[in-house]
C-alpha positions, 0 to 999 in steps of 0.5 A: 182271502179265498184263494188257496195257499201257495206251494211255497211261502212268499218272501214279502207280502204287501197290502192295503187291506180293508180295515174291517178285514185287516186281521183276517188278511194279516192272518192269511198273509202271515201264514203265506209270507215271511214278511208282511207289510200293510198300510192301515189306519193307526187305529188298528194298533189300538183295540182291546179286540185285537190285543191277543192278535198283537201279542201273538204277532208283534209288528213294527210301526212306521207312522206317516207324519202326513195323512195320505190322500186316497182320492187323487185330489190331495184331500185327506180324511181324519185317519192317521196311518202307519205301515205295519211290518211283521217278520222283519224284526221281533216287533215292537219298534215304532217310528214316525216317518219324515214328512212329505216335502211340499211340491214347489 
């Protein structure tokens, strides 16, 4: 968040920002990138405090059917996650992605 803005806008920015700072990351990335993609808990979409942000910057949501594991041991927490995509379309679309096949 502290680095200077680039000379020119990036085509795409991809992030997995800390939830508590996600809106600040989005604001910076939206100023620096034409398309922004971020993996976050689905709860980021549901907040009265972020309502103005979502109305100003509508995103498309790609909800993961399976909760991801961030620990390397396959265990998951209780957070459903989604890819939030800004700038690819006008926003407002959402879909649930296919489930990840079980390994044989």
